[in-house]
ZANULUM-318374 format. One record per residue: residue number from 1; residue in one letter; x, y, z of N, C-alpha, C, O in turn. Coordinates in steps of 0.1 Angstrom, whole numbers, always signed. Layout:
BEGIN
n/res/n_c1/n_c2/n_c3/ca_c1/ca_c2/ca_c3/c_c1/c_c2/c_c3/o_c1/o_c2/o_c3
NUM/A/X/Y/Z/X/Y/Z/X/Y/Z/X/Y/Z
...
//
This chain:
BEGIN
n/res/n_c1/n_c2/n_c3/ca_c1/ca_c2/ca_c3/c_c1/c_c2/c_c3/o_c1/o_c2/o_c3
1/Y/-13/-150/+2/-8/-159/-9/-20/-167/-14/-30/-169/-7
2/L/-19/-173/-25/-28/-182/-31/-21/-195/-36/-11/-194/-43
3/T/-26/-206/-32/-21/-219/-37/-31/-225/-46/-43/-226/-42
4/T/-27/-230/-57/-36/-237/-67/-29/-250/-71/-17/-252/-68
5/K/-36/-258/-79/-30/-270/-85/-19/-266/-95/-11/-275/-99
6/K/-20/-254/-100/-11/-250/-111/+2/-243/-105/+13/-243/-111
7/G/+0/-236/-94/+11/-228/-89/+6/-219/-78/-5/-219/-73
8/I/+15/-210/-73/+13/-202/-62/+15/-187/-66/+23/-184/-74
9/A/+7/-178/-60/+9/-164/-61/+10/-158/-47/+3/-161/-38
10/V/+19/-148/-46/+22/-142/-33/+21/-127/-35/+26/-121/-44
11/V/+14/-120/-25/+14/-105/-25/+23/-100/-14/+20/-103/-3
12/D/+33/-93/-18/+43/-86/-9/+51/-96/-2/+47/-108/+0
13/S/+63/-92/+1/+73/-101/+7/+79/-97/+21/+87/-104/+26
14/Q/+74/-86/+26/+79/-81/+39/+94/-79/+39/+100/-76/+28
15/F/+100/-81/+50/+115/-80/+51/+121/-94/+48/+114/-104/+49
16/P/+134/-94/+46/+141/-107/+43/+139/-118/+53/+136/-129/+48
17/E/+140/-115/+66/+138/-126/+75/+124/-132/+75/+123/-144/+74
18/Q/+114/-123/+74/+100/-128/+74/+98/-136/+61/+90/-145/+61
19/S/+104/-131/+50/+101/-137/+37/+106/-151/+36/+100/-160/+30
20/K/+118/-154/+43/+123/-167/+43/+114/-177/+50/+112/-188/+46
21/H/+108/-172/+61/+99/-180/+69/+86/-183/+60/+81/-194/+60
22/L/+82/-173/+53/+70/-174/+44/+73/-185/+34/+65/-194/+31
23/I/+84/-184/+27/+88/-194/+17/+88/-208/+22/+83/-217/+16
24/D/+94/-209/+34/+95/-223/+41/+81/-228/+43/+79/-240/+41
25/E/+72/-220/+48/+58/-224/+50/+51/-228/+37/+43/-237/+37
26/L/+53/-220/+27/+47/-223/+14/+51/-236/+9/+43/-243/+3
27/K/+64/-239/+10/+69/-252/+6/+63/-264/+13/+61/-275/+7
28/K/+59/-262/+25/+52/-272/+33/+38/-274/+28/+32/-285/+28
29/L/+32/-263/+23/+18/-264/+18/+17/-270/+4/+7/-276/+0
30/S/+27/-267/-5/+26/-271/-19/+40/-273/-25/+49/-266/-22
31/E/+41/-282/-34/+53/-284/-42/+52/-277/-55/+62/-277/-63
32/K/+41/-270/-57/+40/-262/-70/+49/-250/-70/+52/-245/-60
33/P/+52/-245/-82/+61/-233/-83/+54/-221/-79/+42/-219/-79
34/I/+62/-211/-74/+57/-198/-71/+57/-190/-85/+68/-186/-89
35/Q/+45/-189/-91/+45/-183/-104/+46/-168/-103/+53/-162/-111
36/L/+40/-162/-93/+40/-147/-92/+43/-142/-78/+37/-147/-68
37/L/+51/-132/-77/+53/-124/-65/+48/-110/-69/+55/-104/-78
38/I/+38/-105/-63/+32/-92/-67/+35/-82/-56/+31/-84/-44
39/N/+41/-71/-59/+44/-60/-49/+33/-49/-50/+30/-44/-61
40/T/+26/-46/-39/+17/-35/-39/+24/-22/-41/+18/-12/-47
41/H/+36/-20/-35/+44/-8/-37/+58/-12/-32/+61/-23/-29
42/H/+67/-2/-32/+82/-5/-31/+87/-5/-17/+98/-10/-15
43/H/+80/+0/-7/+86/+1/+7/+91/-12/+12/+86/-23/+9
44/G/+102/-11/+20/+109/-23/+24/+101/-33/+32/+104/-45/+31
45/D/+90/-29/+39/+82/-38/+46/+73/-46/+37/+65/-54/+41
46/H/+73/-42/+24/+65/-49/+14/+73/-55/+2/+69/-65/-4
47/S/+85/-50/+0/+93/-55/-11/+108/-59/-7/+115/-65/-15
48/G/+111/-56/+6/+125/-59/+11/+128/-74/+10/+140/-77/+8
49/G/+118/-82/+12/+120/-97/+11/+120/-103/-2/+121/-115/-4
50/N/+118/-94/-13/+119/-100/-26/+131/-108/-29/+130/-118/-36
51/I/+142/-103/-24/+155/-110/-27/+155/-125/-23/+162/-133/-29
52/S/+146/-128/-13/+145/-142/-9/+139/-151/-19/+140/-163/-19
53/F/+131/-144/-28/+124/-152/-39/+132/-153/-52/+128/-158/-62
54/K/+145/-148/-51/+153/-149/-63/+156/-164/-67/+160/-172/-58
55/G/+153/-167/-79/+154/-181/-84/+143/-190/-80/+142/-202/-83
56/I/+133/-184/-72/+121/-192/-68/+109/-187/-75/+101/-195/-80
57/A/+106/-174/-74/+95/-168/-81/+98/-167/-96/+108/-162/-100
58/Q/+88/-171/-104/+90/-170/-118/+90/-156/-123/+97/-152/-132
59/H/+81/-148/-117/+80/-134/-121/+76/-125/-109/+69/-129/-100
60/V/+82/-113/-109/+78/-103/-99/+71/-92/-106/+75/-86/-116
61/V/+59/-88/-101/+50/-79/-108/+48/-66/-99/+47/-67/-87
62/A/+48/-54/-105/+45/-42/-97/+42/-31/-107/+45/-32/-119
63/H/+37/-20/-102/+35/-8/-111/+48/-2/-115/+58/-4/-107
64/E/+48/+4/-126/+61/+9/-132/+68/+19/-122/+80/+20/-121
65/N/+60/+27/-115/+65/+37/-105/+71/+30/-93/+80/+35/-87
66/S/+65/+19/-89/+70/+11/-78/+84/+6/-81/+93/+6/-72
67/L/+86/+1/-93/+99/-3/-97/+109/+8/-97/+120/+7/-91
68/K/+106/+20/-102/+115/+32/-102/+118/+36/-87/+129/+39/-84
69/N/+107/+36/-79/+110/+40/-65/+119/+30/-58/+127/+34/-49
70/Q/+117/+17/-61/+125/+7/-54/+140/+9/-59/+149/+7/-50
71/Q/+142/+12/-71/+156/+14/-76/+162/+26/-70/+174/+26/-66
72/I/+154/+37/-69/+160/+49/-63/+163/+47/-48/+174/+51/-44
73/A/+154/+40/-41/+156/+38/-27/+169/+29/-25/+177/+32/-16
74/A/+170/+19/-33/+182/+10/-32/+195/+18/-35/+205/+15/-28
75/Q/+195/+26/-45/+207/+34/-48/+211/+43/-36/+222/+45/-33
76/K/+200/+50/-30/+203/+58/-19/+209/+51/-7/+217/+56/+0
77/Q/+203/+39/-4/+207/+31/+7/+219/+22/+4/+224/+15/+13
78/K/+224/+22/-8/+235/+14/-13/+233/+0/-10/+243/-7/-5
79/N/+221/-5/-12/+219/-20/-10/+212/-26/-23/+203/-34/-22
80/E/+217/-21/-34/+212/-26/-47/+214/-41/-48/+207/-48/-55
81/D/+224/-47/-42/+227/-61/-43/+217/-69/-35/+217/-82/-36
82/K/+209/-63/-27/+199/-70/-18/+185/-68/-24/+175/-70/-17
83/Q/+184/-65/-37/+171/-63/-43/+168/-74/-53/+177/-79/-60
84/L/+155/-77/-54/+150/-84/-66/+139/-75/-72/+128/-74/-66
85/Y/+142/-69/-83/+133/-60/-89/+122/-66/-97/+124/-77/-102
86/P/+110/-60/-98/+100/-65/-107/+105/-66/-121/+112/-57/-126
87/D/+101/-77/-128/+104/-79/-142/+92/-77/-151/+93/-77/-163
88/V/+80/-76/-144/+68/-73/-151/+62/-61/-145/+59/-61/-133
89/T/+60/-50/-153/+54/-38/-148/+42/-34/-157/+40/-39/-168
90/F/+34/-25/-152/+22/-20/-159/+20/-5/-155/+25/+0/-145
91/S/+11/+1/-163/+8/+15/-161/-6/+17/-154/-7/+25/-145
92/D/-16/+10/-159/-29/+11/-154/-35/-2/-148/-38/-2/-136
93/T/-35/-12/-156/-40/-25/-151/-31/-36/-156/-24/-35/-166
94/W/-31/-47/-149/-24/-59/-153/-33/-71/-149/-39/-70/-138
95/K/-33/-82/-156/-41/-93/-152/-35/-107/-157/-29/-107/-167
96/Q/-36/-117/-148/-31/-130/-151/-39/-141/-144/-43/-138/-132
97/K/-40/-152/-150/-46/-163/-143/-36/-172/-136/-25/-174/-141
98/V/-39/-177/-124/-31/-187/-117/-41/-197/-113/-49/-195/-104
99/G/-39/-209/-119/-49/-219/-117/-63/-214/-122/-64/-209/-133
100/K/-73/-216/-114/-87/-211/-118/-89/-196/-113/-99/-191/-117
101/E/-80/-191/-106/-81/-177/-101/-76/-167/-111/-66/-169/-118
102/S/-83/-156/-112/-79/-145/-120/-74/-133/-111/-82/-128/-103
103/I/-62/-129/-113/-56/-118/-104/-54/-106/-113/-48/-106/-123
104/K/-60/-95/-108/-59/-82/-115/-54/-71/-106/-59/-69/-95
105/A/-44/-63/-111/-39/-52/-104/-45/-39/-110/-46/-38/-122
106/H/-49/-30/-101/-54/-17/-105/-45/-6/-100/-42/-5/-88
107/Y/-42/+4/-109/-35/+16/-105/-44/+27/-107/-48/+30/-119
108/F/-48/+35/-97/-58/+46/-98/-51/+60/-96/-58/+70/-97
109/G/-38/+60/-94/-31/+73/-92/-23/+73/-80/-23/+63/-72
110/A/-17/+85/-77/-8/+86/-65/-17/+86/-53/-28/+91/-52
111/G/-11/+80/-42/-17/+80/-29/-6/+79/-19/+0/+90/-16
112/H/-4/+68/-12/+6/+66/-2/+20/+68/-8/+29/+74/-2
113/T/+22/+64/-21/+33/+68/-30/+27/+71/-43/+15/+71/-45
114/N/+35/+72/-54/+29/+73/-67/+30/+60/-74/+28/+59/-86
115/G/+31/+49/-67/+32/+36/-73/+25/+24/-66/+28/+13/-67
116/D/+14/+28/-59/+6/+18/-51/-5/+12/-60/-12/+19/-67
117/S/-7/-1/-59/-18/-8/-66/-27/-16/-57/-23/-20/-46
118/F/-39/-17/-61/-48/-27/-55/-47/-40/-62/-47/-40/-75
119/I/-46/-51/-55/-45/-64/-61/-57/-72/-59/-60/-76/-47
120/H/-65/-75/-69/-78/-81/-68/-78/-96/-72/-75/-99/-84
121/F/-81/-105/-63/-83/-119/-66/-98/-120/-70/-106/-121/-61
122/E/-100/-120/-83/-114/-117/-87/-124/-128/-83/-135/-125/-79
123/H/-121/-141/-84/-130/-151/-81/-133/-152/-66/-144/-153/-61
124/A/-122/-151/-58/-124/-151/-44/-129/-137/-39/-135/-137/-28
125/N/-128/-127/-47/-133/-113/-44/-126/-108/-32/-132/-103/-22
126/I/-113/-109/-32/-104/-104/-21/-95/-94/-27/-88/-97/-37
127/V/-93/-82/-21/-85/-72/-26/-74/-69/-16/-77/-65/-4
128/H/-61/-70/-20/-50/-65/-11/-48/-50/-15/-45/-47/-26
129/T/-50/-42/-4/-49/-27/-6/-35/-22/-5/-32/-11/-8
130/G/-26/-30/+1/-13/-25/+4/-15/-13/+14/-24/-13/+22
131/D/-6/-3/+13/-7/+8/+22/-16/+19/+17/-16/+31/+22
132/L/-24/+16/+7/-35/+26/+3/-46/+27/+14/-54/+36/+14
133/V/-46/+17/+23/-55/+18/+34/-48/+15/+47/-42/+4/+49
134/F/-48/+24/+57/-43/+22/+70/-56/+21/+79/-63/+32/+80
135/N/-59/+10/+84/-72/+8/+91/-71/+14/+106/-65/+7/+114
136/R/-77/+25/+108/-78/+32/+121/-64/+35/+126/-62/+36/+138
137/R/-54/+37/+118/-41/+40/+122/-36/+52/+113/-38/+52/+101
138/Y/-29/+61/+119/-24/+73/+112/-14/+68/+101/-5/+60/+104
139/P/-16/+73/+89/-7/+68/+78/+6/+74/+77/+8/+85/+82
140/F/+15/+68/+69/+27/+74/+65/+25/+79/+50/+20/+71/+42
141/V/+27/+91/+48/+25/+98/+35/+39/+100/+29/+46/+110/+33
142/D/+43/+92/+20/+57/+93/+15/+59/+103/+3/+58/+100/-8
143/K/+60/+116/+7/+61/+127/-3/+74/+125/-11/+73/+129/-23
144/S/+84/+119/-6/+96/+117/-14/+94/+107/-25/+102/+107/-35
145/A/+83/+99/-24/+80/+89/-35/+67/+93/-42/+60/+84/-47
146/G/+64/+106/-42/+53/+110/-50/+39/+109/-44/+29/+110/-51
147/A/+38/+108/-30/+25/+107/-24/+18/+120/-26/+23/+131/-27
148/N/+4/+119/-26/-4/+130/-27/-18/+127/-20/-25/+118/-24
149/I/-21/+135/-10/-32/+132/-2/-45/+135/-10/-55/+127/-9
150/K/-46/+146/-17/-58/+149/-25/-61/+138/-35/-72/+134/-37
151/S/-50/+134/-42/-52/+123/-52/-55/+110/-45/-63/+102/-50
152/W/-50/+108/-33/-53/+96/-25/-68/+94/-22/-73/+84/-23
153/I/-74/+106/-19/-89/+106/-17/-96/+101/-29/-106/+93/-28
154/S/-92/+106/-41/-98/+102/-54/-95/+87/-57/-104/+80/-62
155/V/-83/+82/-53/-79/+68/-55/-89/+59/-47/-94/+49/-53
156/L/-92/+63/-35/-101/+55/-27/-115/+56/-33/-123/+46/-32
157/D/-119/+67/-38/-132/+68/-45/-133/+58/-56/-143/+51/-58
158/K/-122/+57/-64/-122/+47/-75/-123/+33/-70/-129/+24/-76
159/A/-116/+30/-59/-117/+17/-53/-131/+14/-49/-136/+3/-51
160/L/-138/+23/-42/-151/+21/-37/-161/+19/-49/-171/+11/-47
161/S/-158/+25/-60/-167/+22/-72/-164/+10/-80/-172/+5/-87
162/T/-151/+6/-79/-146/-6/-87/-150/-19/-81/-154/-28/-87
163/F/-148/-20/-67/-151/-33/-60/-165/-32/-54/-170/-22/-51
164/D/-171/-44/-52/-185/-45/-48/-186/-46/-33/-176/-46/-25
165/N/-198/-46/-28/-200/-46/-13/-197/-59/-7/-197/-60/+6
166/E/-194/-69/-14/-191/-82/-9/-176/-84/-8/-171/-94/-3
167/T/-168/-75/-13/-153/-76/-14/-147/-76/+0/-151/-68/+8
168/L/-138/-85/+2/-130/-85/+15/-117/-78/+12/-110/-82/+2
169/F/-114/-68/+20/-101/-61/+18/-91/-65/+28/-94/-67/+40
170/V/-79/-66/+24/-67/-69/+32/-59/-56/+33/-54/-52/+23
171/F/-58/-50/+45/-51/-37/+46/-36/-38/+49/-32/-48/+54
172/G/-29/-28/+44/-15/-28/+46/-11/-27/+61/-1/-33/+65
173/H/-18/-19/+68/-16/-17/+83/-29/-15/+90/-39/-10/+84
174/A/-29/-19/+102/-41/-16/+111/-36/-14/+125/-27/-20/+129
175/F/-43/-5/+132/-40/-2/+146/-42/-15/+154/-33/-18/+162
176/D/-53/-21/+152/-56/-34/+159/-52/-45/+149/-59/-47/+139
177/P/-42/-54/+152/-38/-64/+143/-49/-74/+139/-48/-80/+129
178/E/-59/-75/+148/-71/-83/+145/-79/-78/+134/-88/-85/+128
179/K/-77/-65/+130/-86/-58/+120/-78/-55/+108/-80/-44/+102
180/I/-70/-64/+104/-62/-62/+91/-70/-65/+79/-66/-62/+68
181/T/-82/-71/+81/-92/-72/+70/-104/-65/+73/-107/-62/+85
182/G/-112/-61/+62/-124/-54/+65/-132/-51/+52/-130/-58/+42
183/T/-140/-41/+53/-150/-38/+42/-148/-24/+37/-139/-17/+41
184/K/-157/-21/+28/-157/-7/+22/-159/+3/+34/-155/+15/+33
185/E/-167/+0/+44/-169/+9/+55/-156/+13/+61/-155/+25/+66
186/D/-147/+4/+62/-134/+7/+68/-126/+17/+59/-119/+26/+64
187/I/-127/+15/+46/-121/+24/+36/-126/+38/+38/-119/+48/+37
188/K/-139/+39/+39/-146/+52/+41/-141/+59/+53/-140/+71/+53
189/V/-139/+52/+64/-134/+58/+76/-120/+64/+73/-117/+76/+78
190/F/-111/+57/+66/-98/+62/+63/-99/+74/+53/-92/+84/+55
191/Q/-107/+73/+43/-109/+84/+34/-114/+96/+40/-110/+107/+37
192/D/-123/+95/+50/-129/+106/+57/-118/+113/+65/-118/+125/+66
193/Y/-109/+105/+71/-98/+111/+78/-89/+120/+69/-86/+131/+73
194/L/-86/+114/+57/-77/+122/+48/-84/+135/+44/-77/+145/+43
195/S/-97/+134/+41/-104/+146/+37/-104/+157/+48/-102/+169/+46
196/K/-107/+152/+61/-108/+162/+72/-94/+167/+75/-92/+179/+80
197/L/-83/+159/+73/-70/+164/+75/-67/+176/+66/-62/+186/+71
198/L/-69/+174/+53/-66/+185/+44/-74/+198/+47/-69/+209/+47
199/V/-87/+196/+50/-96/+207/+53/-91/+215/+65/-91/+227/+65
200/F/-88/+207/+76/-84/+213/+88/-71/+221/+87/-69/+232/+92
201/V/-61/+214/+81/-48/+220/+80/-49/+233/+71/-42/+243/+74
202/E/-57/+233/+61/-59/+245/+52/-65/+256/+60/-61/+267/+59
203/S/-75/+252/+69/-81/+263/+77/-72/+269/+87/-72/+281/+89
204/E/-63/+261/+92/-53/+266/+102/-43/+275/+95/-39/+285/+100
205/M/-39/+272/+83/-30/+280/+75/-37/+293/+71/-30/+304/+73
206/K/-49/+293/+67/-56/+305/+64/-59/+314/+76/-60/+326/+75
207/A/-59/+308/+88/-61/+315/+100/-48/+322/+105/-48/+329/+115
208/G/-37/+319/+97/-24/+326/+100/-16/+318/+110/-6/+324/+115
209/K/-19/+306/+113/-11/+298/+122/+3/+295/+116/+4/+293/+104
210/S/+13/+295/+124/+27/+292/+119/+28/+277/+117/+20/+269/+123
211/K/+38/+273/+110/+41/+259/+108/+43/+252/+121/+38/+241/+124
212/E/+50/+258/+130/+53/+252/+143/+40/+250/+151/+39/+240/+158
213/E/+31/+260/+151/+19/+259/+158/+10/+247/+152/+4/+239/+160
214/I/+10/+246/+139/+2/+236/+133/+7/+222/+136/-1/+213/+138
215/L/+20/+221/+136/+26/+207/+138/+25/+203/+152/+27/+191/+155
216/K/+21/+212/+161/+19/+208/+175/+5/+202/+178/+2/+197/+189
217/I/-3/+203/+168/-17/+198/+169/-17/+183/+171/-10/+176/+164
218/T/-25/+178/+181/-25/+164/+184/-38/+157/+181/-39/+145/+183
219/A/-48/+165/+176/-61/+159/+172/-67/+168/+161/-66/+180/+161
220/I/-74/+161/+152/-82/+168/+142/-96/+168/+145/-102/+157/+148
221/P/-103/+179/+145/-118/+179/+149/-126/+169/+141/-125/+167/+129
222/N/-134/+162/+149/-144/+152/+144/-137/+139/+138/-144/+131/+131
223/V/-124/+138/+141/-118/+125/+138/-116/+117/+151/-108/+121/+160
224/T/-123/+106/+152/-123/+99/+165/-118/+85/+164/-115/+79/+175
225/E/-117/+79/+152/-113/+65/+151/-98/+62/+148/-94/+51/+149
226/M/-91/+73/+145/-77/+70/+142/-68/+70/+154/-71/+78/+164
227/K/-59/+61/+155/-51/+59/+167/-36/+57/+163/-32/+57/+152
228/G/-28/+57/+174/-14/+54/+172/-5/+67/+171/-10/+78/+172
229/D/+7/+65/+168/+16/+76/+165/+15/+80/+150/+9/+73/+142
230/G/+20/+92/+147/+21/+95/+133/+12/+107/+129/+12/+110/+117
231/I/+4/+113/+138/-4/+124/+133/+4/+135/+128/+0/+142/+119
232/A/+16/+138/+135/+24/+149/+131/+29/+147/+116/+30/+157/+109
233/R/+32/+134/+112/+36/+132/+99/+25/+135/+89/+28/+141/+78
234/S/+13/+131/+92/+2/+135/+83/+0/+150/+82/-2/+155/+71
235/I/+1/+157/+93/-1/+171/+93/+10/+178/+85/+7/+187/+77
236/Q/+22/+174/+87/+33/+180/+79/+32/+177/+64/+34/+186/+56
237/S/+28/+165/+61/+26/+162/+46/+14/+171/+40/+16/+176/+29
238/A/+4/+172/+48/-7/+181/+43/-3/+195/+42/-6/+202/+32
239/Y/+5/+200/+52/+10/+214/+52/+18/+216/+39/+17/+226/+32
240/E/+27/+207/+36/+36/+208/+24/+28/+208/+11/+30/+216/+2
241/E/+18/+199/+11/+10/+197/-1/+2/+210/-4/-1/+213/-15
242/L/-2/+217/+7/-10/+229/+6/-2/+241/+3/-8/+253/+4
243/G/+11/+239/+1/+19/+251/-3/+27/+257/+9/+34/+267/+7
244/G/+27/+251/+20/+35/+256/+31/+50/+252/+30/+53/+242/+23
245/V/+58/+260/+36/+73/+257/+35/+79/+257/+48/+91/+255/+50
//
């Protein structure tokens, strides 16, 4: 979040319980209005708490696909009454000032979903990556919401060329909670994982391995820094993307 003499901006809302705590703490910090709630993407751990901002946040901002995905997910889960949808959407970029800070959202294409954005606080030079970066942790690849690993690699290339070497990045998830922030070097580690994932799964498929054999794999050659659960999800997503059924 950002507090200024003019107002407050918040990136992502987590789940409803956590969002209420966040709002309470923000009220202790400032009596200024919450001008903006910005969603990096639609998943419940990033937008589920939007509803707590109803009547409090002046505007909710997200990529147009994030809005569509949030609506589809709510319809499936039959919890449309528990949503606060973005009222400001964009296709490529969006920008607004809050106090003396300039906040710019960048959409570079499909990645973790087809609606993820980087949120850049330009003067502070801090970028919220949302789930476009999982720092040293196996990612969730949401194929049902348009995720694409090959495109994700290109999205990270665009981020590396758009932001400078002094930029501080705030990651959506990290294996070590103490490493939720980092640099371009951390992004490169994650991008390298995605690249090696696709190459390896494709080589296994070309070698004639069955889907069952490939999904039993517990490590990808030359990938040493990724940890936690979830490698099977990555492998399945890569398998499907490469044409496996």
